[in-house]
N, CA, C and O of each residue as an XYZ file, in Angstrom:
224
protein
N       7.297     -4.381    -36.092
C       7.600     -5.047    -34.839
C       6.403     -4.875    -33.886
O       5.909     -3.765    -33.688
N       5.966     -5.956    -33.322
C       4.845     -5.918    -32.377
C       5.367     -5.711    -30.964
O       6.421     -6.225    -30.587
N       4.614     -4.954    -30.203
C       4.973     -4.740    -28.805
C       4.524     -5.937    -27.985
O       3.441     -6.484    -28.191
N       5.372     -6.328    -27.062
C       4.999     -7.421    -26.167
C       3.934     -6.937    -25.202
O       3.965     -5.803    -24.724
N       3.009     -7.809    -24.935
C       1.945     -7.472    -23.989
C       2.505     -7.514    -22.573
O       3.132     -8.494    -22.170
N       2.278     -6.462    -21.838
C       2.778     -6.376    -20.471
C       1.845     -7.134    -19.535
O       0.628     -6.948    -19.574
N       2.415     -7.977    -18.705
C       1.633     -8.721    -17.717
C       1.232     -7.774    -16.585
O       2.023     -6.916    -16.195
N       0.022     -7.915    -16.056
C      -0.380     -7.050    -14.941
C       0.430     -7.373    -13.689
O       0.853     -8.510    -13.483
N       0.635     -6.362    -12.864
C       1.355     -6.566    -11.603
C       0.529     -7.477    -10.705
O      -0.699     -7.394    -10.703
N       1.188     -8.348     -9.940
C       0.434     -9.223     -9.039
C      -0.300     -8.407     -7.982
O       0.155     -7.337     -7.578
N      -1.432     -8.923     -7.545
C      -2.221     -8.264     -6.509
C      -1.427     -8.234     -5.202
O      -0.786     -9.225     -4.853
N      -1.459     -7.111     -4.474
C      -0.807     -7.080     -3.169
C      -1.603     -7.912     -2.169
O      -2.827     -8.005     -2.262
N      -0.911     -8.505     -1.231
C      -1.540     -9.343     -0.207
C      -1.115     -8.809      1.151
O       0.062     -8.517      1.365
N      -2.049     -8.681      2.055
C      -1.752     -8.217      3.402
C      -1.885     -9.399      4.348
O      -2.996     -9.856      4.617
N      -0.758     -9.901      4.857
C      -0.741    -11.013      5.804
C      -0.735    -10.437      7.215
O       0.172     -9.691      7.585
N      -1.734    -10.779      7.986
C      -1.861    -10.209      9.331
C      -1.079    -11.003     10.371
O      -0.813    -12.194     10.205
N      -0.724    -10.318     11.430
C      -0.193    -10.912     12.650
C       1.113    -11.672     12.467
O       1.250    -12.799     12.942
N       2.055    -11.069     11.791
C       3.411    -11.613     11.757
C       4.243    -10.717     12.661
O       4.582     -9.598     12.276
N       4.573    -11.185     13.841
C       5.289    -10.400     14.853
C       4.553     -9.110     15.197
O       5.185     -8.072     15.394
N       3.210     -9.164     15.271
C       2.425     -8.000     15.633
C       2.219     -7.002     14.518
O       1.714     -5.906     14.758
N       2.599     -7.358     13.304
C       2.452     -6.452     12.168
C       1.623     -7.093     11.078
O       1.624     -8.314     10.916
N       0.921     -6.272     10.337
C       0.288     -6.731      9.103
C       1.331     -6.499      8.011
O       1.746     -5.362      7.787
N       1.752     -7.551      7.337
C       2.837     -7.468      6.370
C       2.264     -7.453      4.961
O       1.502     -8.342      4.579
N       2.635     -6.441      4.198
C       2.193     -6.314      2.814
C       3.214     -6.984      1.908
O       4.402     -6.662      1.943
N       2.730     -7.930      1.089
C       3.621     -8.631      0.162
C       3.061     -8.535     -1.246
O       1.847     -8.572     -1.448
N       3.947     -8.413     -2.208
C       3.573     -8.439     -3.615
C       4.472     -9.489     -4.262
O       5.696     -9.361     -4.261
N       3.850    -10.523     -4.811
C       4.586    -11.619     -5.442
C       5.583    -12.239     -4.466
O       6.734    -12.503     -4.813
N       5.113    -12.468     -3.229
C       5.879    -13.089     -2.142
C       7.079    -12.275     -1.676
O       7.945    -12.812     -0.985
N       7.157    -10.988     -2.035
C       8.230    -10.108     -1.580
C       7.613     -9.068     -0.654
O       6.631     -8.421     -1.017
N       8.184     -8.901      0.548
C       7.668     -7.924      1.495
C       7.917     -6.520      0.970
O       9.042     -6.159      0.626
N       6.843     -5.731      0.913
C       6.973     -4.363      0.412
C       6.521     -3.326      1.441
O       6.558     -2.128      1.158
N       6.099     -3.759      2.619
C       5.702     -2.817      3.658
C       5.017     -3.525      4.805
O       4.786     -4.733      4.753
N       4.692     -2.768      5.842
C       3.980     -3.337      6.978
C       3.217     -2.238      7.708
O       3.524     -1.052      7.583
N       2.223     -2.661      8.467
C       1.383     -1.769      9.261
C       1.152     -2.454     10.601
O       0.932     -3.664     10.650
N       1.200     -1.688     11.688
C       0.944     -2.268     13.006
C      -0.491     -2.767     13.075
O      -1.421     -2.016     12.782
N      -0.683     -4.025     13.458
C      -2.025     -4.600     13.484
C      -2.864     -4.057     14.629
O      -4.091     -4.151     14.591
N      -2.226     -3.494     15.643
C      -3.003     -2.930     16.741
C      -3.726     -1.653     16.309
O      -4.697     -1.244     16.946
N      -3.263     -1.033     15.249
C      -3.900      0.174     14.733
C      -4.815     -0.221     13.581
O      -4.443     -0.115     12.413
N      -6.007     -0.674     13.923
C      -6.949     -1.224     12.940
C      -7.329     -0.212     11.857
O      -7.511     -0.582     10.697
N      -7.450      1.059     12.231
C      -7.810      2.078     11.251
C      -6.722      2.248     10.196
O      -7.023      2.413      9.014
N      -5.467      2.210     10.614
C      -4.371      2.333      9.647
C      -4.335      1.134      8.718
O      -4.089      1.281      7.520
N      -4.579     -0.049      9.260
C      -4.602     -1.253      8.427
C      -5.725     -1.150      7.402
O      -5.525     -1.424      6.219
N      -6.901     -0.753      7.864
C      -8.049     -0.617      6.962
C      -7.776      0.437      5.895
O      -8.085      0.230      4.721
N      -7.196      1.568      6.300
C      -6.889      2.634      5.344
C      -5.844      2.180      4.332
O      -5.962      2.482      3.145
N      -4.834      1.465      4.784
C      -3.786      0.980      3.877
C      -4.358     -0.032      2.891
O      -4.025     -0.006      1.707
N      -5.212     -0.915      3.375
C      -5.846     -1.893      2.482
C      -6.695     -1.182      1.438
O      -6.663     -1.548      0.263
N      -7.454     -0.168      1.852
C      -8.291      0.576      0.912
C      -7.435      1.326     -0.104
O      -7.760      1.360     -1.291
N      -6.348      1.922      0.359
C      -5.460      2.674     -0.529
C      -4.867      1.774     -1.604
O      -4.708      2.180     -2.755
N      -4.546      0.555     -1.216
C      -3.925     -0.383     -2.146
C      -4.945     -1.216     -2.914
O      -4.577     -1.996     -3.792
N      -6.210     -1.054     -2.591
C      -7.243     -1.805     -3.293
C      -7.291     -3.270     -2.908
O      -7.705     -4.108     -3.709
N      -6.875     -3.587     -1.699
C      -6.863     -4.972     -1.235
C      -8.251     -5.335     -0.734
O      -8.804     -4.659      0.133
N      -8.801     -6.392     -1.280
C     -10.148     -6.816     -0.914
C     -10.141     -8.034     -0.002
O     -11.210     -8.537      0.345
N      -9.007     -8.508      0.386
C      -8.908     -9.708      1.205
C      -9.480     -9.436      2.594
O      -9.065     -8.491      3.265
N     -10.414    -10.250      3.019
C     -11.109    -10.021      4.279
C     -10.702    -10.978      5.399
O     -11.234    -10.883      6.505
N      -9.788    -11.881      5.143
C      -9.429    -12.870      6.181
C      -8.355    -12.311      7.106
O      -7.274    -12.884      7.239
N      -8.662    -11.207      7.729
C      -7.771    -10.589      8.686
C      -7.818    -11.384      9.949
O      -7.135    -11.046     10.916
């Protein structure tokens, strides 16, 4: 019996400025948020999650 190949998890996306929060979504499902006024926390969270999206 062959093992099925596991699909990689979708890349997380950080959508900025939704009601004053940066909203983290994975596969269009909200999985967290960070206050956008705290730029250092947003940057740290993006780095922790490996998010390379720069269109903040």
